[in-house]
N, C-alpha and C positions, 0 to 999 in steps of 0.2 A: 335152179335151185340153189340158194345163197349157201355158201359154204362155211361152214361153222370152225372158226378159228379157235386154236389149243392152245392155250396159253401156255403150258409146259411146251408145247413145240417153241414157241417164241423165245421160252427161257431158256430152252436147250442152246437153241442158236446164237442167242446174247453170250453164253459162258463160252461156246467152243469159238467166236470170233475174239473174245478176249483172252481165251487160250493161244490163239493165234496172233496175239499182239494189237490188238484194236484195244484204245480207252474205255473203260467201262462206261463212263457217261455218256459220251460219243456215242457206244452200239446199244446203249438203251434208249437214249434219245430218238435214233436213226430209228429201231424197232418201233417206237410208239408213235413219231409221224406217220410211219408208212400205216399204220393202222388207230388214225387217229378217231372212227366209229367205234373203238371197243369201250364198254362202259368203263366208268369211273372205277370202279369195283375190281376189276380185271386189270387196268393199268397200274393200279395200286399195288395186286399179288405180284404182276410181272417184276414189279420195281424192285420191290420187297425181297423179293427171293432171291433175284439176280445180287442186289446189292448185299444183300447177308449171305449168302453164297460166299463169294469174293472174301467179304469183311471177316467172315469168320473158317475160310478154307482150310487154315493150320491145324486148330480144332476139330474141326470135319473130318480131316484124314487120319488123324490121330486116333477117333470115333471108328472110321473104316478100316483104318490097319489091325485094331482090334477085333474084328468081327471078321474081316476076309482072307481067306486063302492066297489071296492076291495081294500084293503092295498095290497102293493108289498110285504109283508113280511108274507099274507096269502095265497099269490098266488101258482099253482102248478110250481114247479121249469122248466118245460118244457114251459109253457104258460109266467113265469117270466122272463126266458131269450131271448124268441122271442121277448117280450116287448120291453125288455132293446136295445136290439139289434137293434130294429126297431126306438126306439126313436135315438139313438144315431145316427143312418142314417139320419134319419128326419131332426135333430139339427146341425151336424157337419160335413153331408157332404153333400154340395151343389149339386154335380154332379151325384146325385141319385135320379132320379124322386119320388114325394111323394108317388104318385099312383103303381110305382114298390114296393116299401119298405113296403106297406099297403097290396098288393095282394100276393107277395110273402110271408109274415109274416102269413097270414090267411090259406094259402096254406100248409104251415109246418107244423103248428099248427094241422090242418085236418090229415094231412100225418102222424105226432105224435100219430094220435089215440084220440084228442082232438077235433071232427068233432063238438060237441054241443057249443062249446067255439069259434067259427069262427065268429060269430057276434060280442062277446066281444071285442075282438080280432080286428076284423075290426073297431068296434066302439071309441075305448079307442086309436089306432093312427088316423083315420080318427079325430078324435076330438084334439088332441095333435098337428094336422098336421096345423090346420086350426085357432087354437088359443094361440099356443106355446108361437110367439113372443110377446105377448099381457101378459104374465105370471110375476106377478110381486114375487122379490126374497126378502127374509128376509130384512131388513133393519142393513145396518151396524153402524149407530150410537145409532139405538135401542138395539141391539142384536148382537153383533162384532162376537161371538163364533156362533151362528146360520148362520149369514152373510157368514162369511168365510169359514161356512164347507159347506153350500148349493154350493156356488160359486166357491169353488174349490176341491169339492168332497173329504174331508177329515172328519174323523168323529171327533165329538166336545172334546173328549177326548185328541186326539190328538194334536188337534187345540189349548187348552187350554194348554198344555204342550208344545208349540212351544211359546206359548204368554208367559208364564212365565220364560222360559228360553232365548227369544230371542229377544219380544218384539213385536211391530205390524209391522213396518216396514219392519226387516229382517223376520219374519214369513210371510208374505205374498210373498216374492221374494219366499224363499224355496218353499213354494205351488205354485207356480206361476210355478217355473220351473220343479217341476215334472209331470205337465200335458204339458210339451213341449216335441214333437216329436225330437228324439234325434237319431243320425246316431251310427253306431257300433264303439267301440273304441278299435283297437288292439296295438299292442306290434310288433315293426316291426324287427326281430332278427339280431343282425350284427355280429356275429362269422361268418365269411369266406364268408357274403353274403353282397353284395352292394346293398343298399336300394334303389338306385333310379331304381335298375332293378327290384325291387319287386312291386316299385309304377308302373313301367312300364306294368309289370303284369299284375296290378288288373285292369289297367285304357283298358288296349286291351280285357279283358272280361266283360268291360263295368260297373265296378264300378266306380261309384265319388268318388274321395279321396281327403280328404283336412288334413292339418297339424291339431293334436292337440295340447292343450295348454302346454306348461312348463317343457316337454321334448321332443327332438330333434328328438326321435324315435316314437314317438307316431301319430298315423293316425287314423282319421275317415272314413270310409268307408259306401256309401249307393248305392241304386240304381241296387245292383248287384240282380241275381236271387236266387242262393244258396249258403250258405256257402262253402258247401261241393265241389261244383263245381269251386272253384275257386283255380287254382292253386298253388297260393301262400301260400295259409290254407293246401289245401294237401300236399305240400312238408315241411310241416312245418316254411314258412321263418316267416310267421305272427302267433300271439297267441291272443285270443281274451281277452283285458285283460283292464279295465279301467286304465285312468290316476294316479285315487286314488290311486289305487294297485299297480300301479308302483311306484309312490312315495314311499308307504310302503318298497318296496324291496333296492329301493334306501337310504333311511333312515337307514336298514340295514348292508347296503356298505360291504358286505363280500370282502376278499382279496383272491388272487389264495392261495390254499393249506389251506383254513379254513376249520372248520368241522360245520356246520348250523345244526340245528334241526328245522324243519317247523312241529310243532306241528297239527294245521289243515287244510292240504294241499291240500285238492281238492277245483276244480278240478285239481291244480298243476300250475296254472301261476305264483305265485310269486316265488314257487320253481324252476322252470323253468329261472325264469328270475335270481335268485341270482346264480344259476348254469352258467348261459350266463354269467354274470358280473365276475365270476372267471374262465372264459374264460377255462373252462373245467377240471383247476386243483380241488383237495379238494374234499370236499363229504357233497351234501345237502342229509340229511337224509327227507322225506319226508313222512309224518305222517297222518291220520286218521284214526275214528272209526269202519269202518266197511270195507268187503272186495271190495264191490261197489263203495264205495269212491275211495280207493287206486284203483282198476281199472280204474277209470276215469281219474286217476294223469296217469296211467299207459298208460294208450289209447295217451294223450297226449307226453308222455315221445316218446314212439314209431311214432309218428306221424312228431316231433322235430328233434329225434336222439340225444335229450339231452344226454350226458355219464355221468356226475357227479351227476346225482340225482339218490338216491335210496328209494324204498317204503317199508312201513310195516305197518300193519294192527295193530293201536295202539290206546285205549283210553287214549286221554289227562289227563284224572284227574285221574288214576291208576299213581301212581309213578311206574319209571323205573330206577331200582338199577343202571342198565348198563351203564346208561347216565348221572349219575352223575358227574359234575365238570366236562364233557369233552367237551363242546361245547364254540365254541367260540364265538356264535351267535345264541340266541333261538329266533325265531319269532314265537309270539302266535297272530296269527290271529285267534280269539276266534269266538266261536256263536256268533249272536246278535239277537237286534230286527230288523237289518234290513233297519231302518227308513231312512236312507242315499241313499237305493236303491228303492224308491218307487217309482221313474221316469219308471224302469225298471219291475218293483215287484210290480203292484199295488194291487194286492189279499194282501198284509202286512198288509197294516192298515185298511183291513178289521176284521183282526183277531188278533188284539190288545187285551189283558187282563191287567187287573193290578197282577194278580198274575202270570200272563207267564213273566210279566217283572221282577217280583223279581225273580225268578226261574234262570232265563238269567243272571242277576248280581252274583248271587249264584254261577255258575256253571263257571263263569268268574274268579270268584276270586277260585276256586277250580283248576281251568288251573294254573294261574299266582303262585298257593303254587306249584305244582310241577315246573311249567317251572324255577322257582327261583334257585333251586337248580341242573340245567344240566348247567347252566352258569359257566366257570370255574373264577377263580379269573382274575380281569380286562375283564372280556369278556362282551358281550353286550345283553341285552333282550330288544327286540320291542315288545311293545304291540299295537295291530292294534285291530278297529272294523269297519263295515261299515256301523255305525248306528251316528246318531247327537240326542243320549239321556245321559243328563248329567250325570247321575246314572252310566252308564255302563262305560263313557268313563273319565272326568275327576275326578269323586265321587271314581271309582276306583284306578284311578291313584294315588290318595291322600292316599286311602288305605294303595296301595302296598307300597307308602315311608314310612308310618308309620311303615305296620307291617316288614317289611326289610330294617333297619336303614343300612344294606350293600349296599345298592344301591341307586344311587344318578342319578339324571336326567340328560341326556347329550346334548348340542345344537344340533336342528336337521339344522340350516342354513349351516354348510358347503356341507349339502346331499340336499338344498333345491334350487330350482332357486330365482332369488333375489325378483323376484315378491310375493312369498309366505313368506318371512322373515316378521318377526312381533315381537312384545314383548314376545309372547307363544312358536312361534319358536328358540328366543335365551333360554328358559328356560328349554325347550326338550318336547314340545309337539304341536300338530297342531289339529284343527280342522275346517274341510274342511264342508263346507254347500253349498248346492244346489242354484245356483241363486245366491250365494254371490262370490262362488268360482266357473269355469267353469268345473265342476265336478261333480261325484257322492259326497256322501256325507258320510265321511271318517275321525278318528281316529287316529294318530299314538303318541306313546309316546316311547321314547328311553331311556334305563337306562344301567350305567355301574356299574357293579361289584366292590364292593373294593376287596383290597389283601387281607383285613385282617377279611373279614365277618366269621359270626359264621355261623356252620352248623345248617340244621334243620331237627330234627328228619323226619324219616321215615312217622310216623302215623300221622304227624301234617297237 
């Protein structure tokens, strides 16, 4: 007898895994990979409820705390996630009957060993379903930070950070964009591949395809069942990569025959992109800190058949003497707070601490200290992050220029589409903001090393 898979059980398991520290995109991907036989409708339901519950967690908790005698912070994890996913379905999914949401939640609580809490789950969800539309949210004029936090499900700490950096109008655009549903962005490889054929292959397998902004080879795909089932992906004709990441490779602008070091390369999207830009000539040295991360790069290399990218396990904070003054281009796409990709990985915003931010900024500077020594005279260093935190971006850029005066910023305009040109890109850097730009939040700066630079000691 074939066992029926309960989609809400899978949703609960994913949410509990994220609560235990897993990244949401990985937890969802792994679950769907284990259950590839699930119908497309079930897969879409699992993805939407998981992503939506995580995206709207602060809003959902505000609603729950308005109707529950026990605050969400004091609930058992299983009950908390059952109620959170229930509230998400009640508030944001009109196609799911309220009675089905409540009954499934009660059944799941009992099935997971919380029979005594069935009436509690039933009462909270039924009250919320009945009264939620009349619930008053914090007033914007009286308390803008609290209001934006609850309305856009963003921790107050980050709301204050964004307001201080970008002002109310831009901050609200950023927060709203984080909550928008986004298709998957891919780079269509061009080396020996006709883009029209790739698009046709995707469409024939049921994917909706549209052009992404800024770059002619960037596509957005949706309504497909499983990425691994798409011929274009399995055959290496497309690479999962956001436009912002593609722009970083464009700003590096490697030429045929160059030697490029990509210091924090996993899963390899930018390394393969630069290898493709070099048309198979030269070498991209793709490095990362662990064997597992390097294996991710190698999996993508095997799938794409990219021939001029080599891999290496190496900690970017440890100086590599053999690389000193060898590279035409060094790409330091460093570990960061990830605030620019909250729209894809909503759990990031719930794990923020001031101490962690300081540790990350210090780590980035350690990597830059080593990276600058690998650049040959007149070579290029590209510094990039997927965050919108100024401490990690403009502040680190200015620190680098003060610390290493042999480097100067170089205009990004020759490498960017006209619609992204600005005073800062002319100066040599770009801050992409979700909601302001049509892509993830990302920072890119391009430095050129002078002819008569002073070499820095290994132990600095």
